C-alpha positions as CSV (number, residue, x, y, z in Angstrom):
1,X,52.2,170.6,106.6
2,X,50.9,167.4,104.8
3,X,51.0,163.9,106.1
4,X,51.5,160.8,103.9
5,X,48.1,159.3,103.2
6,X,49.2,155.8,104.3
7,X,50.1,156.9,107.9
8,X,47.6,155.5,110.4
9,X,46.4,156.6,113.8
10,X,48.6,154.1,115.6
11,X,51.7,155.5,113.9
12,X,50.7,159.0,114.8
13,X,50.3,157.9,118.4
14,X,53.8,156.4,118.2
15,X,55.1,159.5,116.6
16,X,53.7,161.7,119.3
17,X,55.2,159.5,122.0
18,X,58.6,159.5,120.3
19,X,58.8,163.2,119.9
20,X,57.4,163.8,123.4
21,X,59.7,161.4,125.2
22,X,62.8,161.7,122.9
23,X,63.6,158.2,124.0
24,X,62.5,154.9,122.2
25,X,62.0,152.8,125.4
26,X,60.1,155.5,127.3
27,X,58.0,156.2,124.2
28,X,57.2,152.4,124.1
29,X,56.1,152.5,127.7
30,X,53.8,155.5,127.0
31,X,52.3,153.8,124.0
32,X,52.0,150.5,125.9
33,X,54.0,148.5,123.3
34,X,57.3,146.8,123.3
35,X,60.6,148.5,122.7
36,X,61.2,146.5,119.5
37,X,57.8,147.5,118.1
38,X,58.5,151.2,118.8
39,X,61.9,150.9,117.1
40,X,60.2,149.4,114.1
41,X,57.6,152.3,114.1
42,X,60.4,154.8,114.3
43,X,62.2,153.2,111.3
44,X,58.9,153.1,109.3
45,X,58.1,156.7,110.2
46,X,61.6,157.8,109.1
47,X,61.0,156.2,105.7
48,X,57.5,157.5,105.3
49,X,58.4,161.1,106.3
50,X,61.8,161.1,104.8
51,X,63.3,162.6,107.9
52,X,65.4,161.1,110.8
53,X,63.0,162.6,113.3
54,X,65.3,161.8,116.3
55,X,69.0,162.2,116.2
56,X,71.5,160.8,118.8
57,X,73.6,163.6,120.4
58,X,75.8,163.8,123.5
59,X,72.7,164.9,125.4
60,X,70.6,162.0,124.2
61,X,68.0,161.8,121.4
62,X,66.9,165.2,120.1
63,X,64.1,166.0,117.6
64,X,64.9,167.4,114.2
65,X,63.5,170.9,113.3
66,X,61.0,169.0,111.0
67,X,60.0,166.8,113.9
68,X,59.3,169.8,116.2
69,X,57.0,171.3,113.6
70,X,55.4,168.0,113.0
71,X,54.8,167.6,116.7
72,X,52.7,170.8,116.7
73,X,50.5,169.5,113.9
74,X,50.1,166.1,115.6
75,X,49.1,167.8,118.9
76,X,46.4,169.8,117.1
77,X,45.1,166.6,115.5
78,X,44.9,164.7,118.8
79,X,43.2,167.7,120.5
80,X,40.5,167.3,118.0
81,X,40.3,163.6,118.4
82,X,40.4,163.7,122.2
83,X,37.9,166.6,122.6
84,X,34.7,164.3,122.8
85,X,36.2,162.5,125.7
86,X,35.9,165.5,128.0
87,X,32.2,164.9,127.9
88,X,32.3,161.3,128.7
89,X,29.0,160.2,130.3
90,X,30.7,157.7,132.6
91,X,32.8,160.3,134.4
92,X,31.5,162.1,137.5
93,X,33.9,164.6,139.0
94,X,31.8,164.7,142.2
95,X,32.9,161.1,142.9
96,X,36.4,161.2,141.5
97,X,38.9,160.1,144.2
98,X,42.5,160.9,143.4
99,X,45.3,163.4,144.0
100,X,46.3,165.9,141.3
101,X,50.0,166.9,141.4
102,X,50.8,170.5,140.4
103,X,54.2,172.3,140.5
104,X,54.7,176.0,140.5
105,X,56.4,178.7,142.5
106,X,54.8,179.7,145.8
107,X,53.7,183.0,144.3
108,X,51.7,181.2,141.5
109,X,50.2,178.9,144.1
110,X,49.1,181.9,146.1
111,X,47.5,183.3,142.9
112,X,45.5,180.2,141.9
113,X,45.1,177.8,144.7
114,X,42.6,179.5,147.0
115,X,40.0,179.9,144.3
116,X,40.7,176.5,142.8
117,X,40.3,174.8,146.2
118,X,37.0,176.6,146.7
119,X,35.7,175.1,143.5
120,X,37.1,171.7,144.3
121,X,35.3,171.6,147.7
122,X,32.0,172.5,146.1
123,X,32.2,170.3,143.0
124,X,34.8,167.6,143.6
125,X,35.2,167.1,147.4
126,X,37.0,163.7,147.0
127,X,39.6,165.2,144.8
128,X,43.0,166.0,146.5
129,X,45.6,168.6,145.4
130,X,49.4,168.2,146.0
131,X,50.8,171.5,145.0
132,X,54.5,171.9,145.5
133,X,57.4,174.1,144.3
134,X,60.1,172.6,142.1
135,X,63.1,173.3,140.0
136,X,61.7,174.5,136.7
137,X,64.9,173.5,134.9
138,X,63.5,169.9,135.3
139,X,60.1,170.8,134.1
140,X,60.1,168.5,131.0
141,X,61.7,165.7,133.0
142,X,59.1,166.0,135.8
143,X,56.2,165.7,133.3
144,X,57.9,163.0,131.2
145,X,58.7,160.8,134.3
146,X,55.2,161.2,135.6
147,X,56.2,162.9,138.8
148,X,53.7,165.7,138.3
149,X,50.5,166.1,136.3
150,X,50.7,169.8,135.6
151,X,53.3,172.6,135.7
152,X,52.3,176.3,135.9
153,X,55.1,178.7,135.0
154,X,56.7,180.8,132.4
155,X,58.9,178.3,130.6
156,X,61.2,178.7,127.6
157,X,62.9,175.3,127.7
158,X,59.9,173.0,127.3
159,X,59.8,170.9,124.2
160,X,57.1,172.0,121.7
161,X,55.8,168.4,121.7
162,X,54.4,168.9,125.2
163,X,50.9,170.3,125.6
164,X,50.6,173.9,126.9
165,X,47.9,176.5,127.3
166,X,48.2,180.3,128.1
167,X,46.9,181.0,131.5
168,X,47.5,184.5,132.8
169,X,49.4,187.6,131.7
170,X,52.2,188.6,134.1
171,X,54.7,191.4,134.5
172,X,57.5,192.1,136.8
173,X,58.1,195.2,139.0
174,X,60.9,196.4,141.2
175,X,60.0,197.1,144.8
176,X,61.7,199.5,147.2
177,X,61.0,200.7,150.7
178,X,58.8,203.8,151.0
179,X,61.5,205.4,153.0
180,X,64.3,204.5,150.6
181,X,67.1,207.1,151.0
182,X,67.5,207.8,147.2
183,X,64.6,206.3,145.3
184,X,61.5,208.3,145.4
185,X,58.7,207.1,143.0
186,X,60.8,206.6,139.9
187,X,63.7,204.2,139.2
188,X,66.6,204.8,136.8
189,X,68.9,202.2,135.5
190,X,71.7,204.0,137.3
191,X,69.8,203.7,140.6
192,X,69.0,200.0,139.9
193,X,72.7,199.2,139.4
194,X,74.0,201.3,142.3
195,X,71.6,199.4,144.7
196,X,72.0,196.0,146.2
197,X,69.4,193.4,145.6
198,X,67.4,190.6,147.1
199,X,66.8,187.6,144.7
200,X,64.7,184.5,145.0
201,X,66.8,181.3,144.6
202,X,64.7,178.1,144.4
203,X,67.9,176.0,144.6
204,X,71.5,176.3,145.8
205,X,72.7,176.8,142.2
206,X,70.1,178.8,140.3
207,X,68.0,182.0,140.4
208,X,64.3,182.1,139.8
209,X,63.0,182.5,136.3
210,X,62.3,186.2,136.9
211,X,65.7,186.9,138.4
212,X,67.4,184.9,135.6
213,X,65.6,187.2,133.0
214,X,66.9,190.2,134.9
215,X,70.5,188.9,134.8
216,X,70.1,188.1,131.1
217,X,68.8,191.6,130.3
218,X,71.5,193.3,132.2
219,X,74.1,191.1,130.6
220,X,73.0,192.3,127.2
221,X,73.5,195.9,128.4
222,X,77.0,194.9,129.6
223,X,75.9,195.4,133.3
224,X,75.4,193.3,136.4
225,X,73.8,193.9,139.8
226,X,75.1,193.2,143.2
227,X,73.2,190.6,145.2
228,X,73.1,191.2,149.0
229,X,70.8,188.3,149.9
230,X,69.1,185.3,148.4
231,X,65.8,184.2,149.8
232,X,63.8,180.9,149.5
233,X,60.6,182.5,148.2
234,X,59.3,185.5,146.4
235,X,57.0,185.9,149.5
236,X,60.1,186.7,151.6
237,X,61.5,189.5,149.5
238,X,59.0,192.2,150.3
239,X,59.5,191.9,154.0
240,X,63.3,192.2,153.6
241,X,63.0,195.2,151.2
242,X,60.5,197.1,153.4
243,X,63.0,197.4,156.2
244,X,66.2,198.0,154.2
245,X,67.6,200.0,151.3
246,X,67.6,196.8,149.1
247,X,65.6,196.3,145.9
248,X,63.9,193.2,144.6
249,X,62.2,192.3,141.2
250,X,59.0,190.4,141.8
251,X,55.9,189.3,139.8
252,X,53.1,191.8,139.6
253,X,50.9,189.9,142.0
254,X,53.5,189.8,144.7
255,X,53.9,193.6,144.2
256,X,50.1,194.0,144.6
257,X,49.7,192.0,147.7
258,X,52.9,193.2,149.4
259,X,52.1,196.9,148.8
260,X,48.9,196.3,150.9
261,X,50.9,194.9,153.8
262,X,54.2,196.7,153.8
263,X,55.4,200.3,153.1
264,X,56.7,199.8,149.6
265,X,57.2,201.6,146.4
266,X,56.2,199.6,143.2
267,X,58.3,200.8,140.4
268,X,58.6,200.2,136.7
269,X,61.8,198.4,135.7
270,X,64.2,200.7,133.8
271,X,64.8,198.0,131.1
272,X,62.9,195.2,129.4
273,X,63.2,191.6,130.6
274,X,60.8,190.1,128.1
275,X,57.6,188.1,128.6
276,X,56.6,186.5,131.9
277,X,53.1,185.3,131.0
278,X,52.0,182.2,132.9
279,X,51.0,179.0,131.0
280,X,50.2,175.5,132.1
281,X,52.1,172.5,130.7
282,X,51.2,168.8,130.7
283,X,52.3,165.5,129.1
284,X,50.3,163.7,126.4
285,X,49.5,160.8,128.9
286,X,47.2,163.2,130.8
287,X,45.7,165.0,127.9
288,X,42.5,163.1,127.7
289,X,42.2,162.3,131.4
290,X,38.8,163.8,132.4
291,X,39.9,164.7,135.9
292,X,42.9,166.6,134.6
293,X,40.7,168.2,131.9
294,X,38.4,169.4,134.7
295,X,41.4,170.8,136.7
296,X,42.7,172.6,133.6
297,X,39.3,174.1,132.9
298,X,39.1,175.2,136.5
299,X,42.4,176.9,136.4
300,X,41.4,178.7,133.2
301,X,38.2,179.9,135.0
302,X,40.3,181.1,138.0
303,X,42.7,183.0,135.6
304,X,39.7,184.6,133.8
305,X,38.4,185.8,137.1
306,X,41.7,187.4,137.9
307,X,41.5,189.7,134.8
308,X,43.5,192.9,135.1
309,X,41.5,194.4,138.0
310,X,44.5,194.2,140.3
311,X,47.0,196.2,138.3
312,X,49.9,197.2,140.6
313,X,49.7,200.8,142.0
314,X,52.9,202.0,140.5
315,X,54.2,204.8,142.8
């Protein structure tokens, strides 16, 4: 993709803000300019790029397919431009005093937070972490509105104009009690459908991302499962499953840790639910922030340390 030669850095910054925010006023706030100036930049960009870039719909302003592809190219360009800032000589992580806000499921927090906090206590003792769970359907909104600094999840609805970085491969497994009356070491689709299930519901109106993928996959097969109980966390499901004939689909790490504590079978799913790999997501306003760069680097190091050494003992 080629850019017009007369497009300057300021216009690229405005373009990135417009595609990221999908709202002229919010883009102006991000770029620290007035709303009329941002509207003028949008008009100029539309002429220069020969594309409307943002289109008004019933859901608000939405980027055109060209704008989505353009956002990827602009992101790469700014990553190159911002890279030198990570080594700024005036930044000292040891004396940084602030709170970093991260959102994920409790299962992801269990996976990353202990090792990350160990590193923070050694290298950045004045840095605080506020790690909470949240409705991942609002992921883009949480980042756009500045409510959080970083989201760790498996997302499919995040705009391509946001920054993201792969973090850790992840699979899902079905767990059943060791003494399950009919399931003994292998799970068929028929057994899965005949059983009742425990699902994780982060809100009153939605299932978790993992359970939503299960529902979608079964729907494509013209099937549905029967839910006996919804629980507020993946961490609750194994305790319920271990003492009943119920099944649950959980991320691999939950299966690993739960099988150490409870009498559980860890079983391959009898159908494919697609990718679950974890990534981290952030807004452009925090991309060059040295403290957030340090946190992202730390999370990558934690992920690298996880490796594949804890592959679930499928039984």
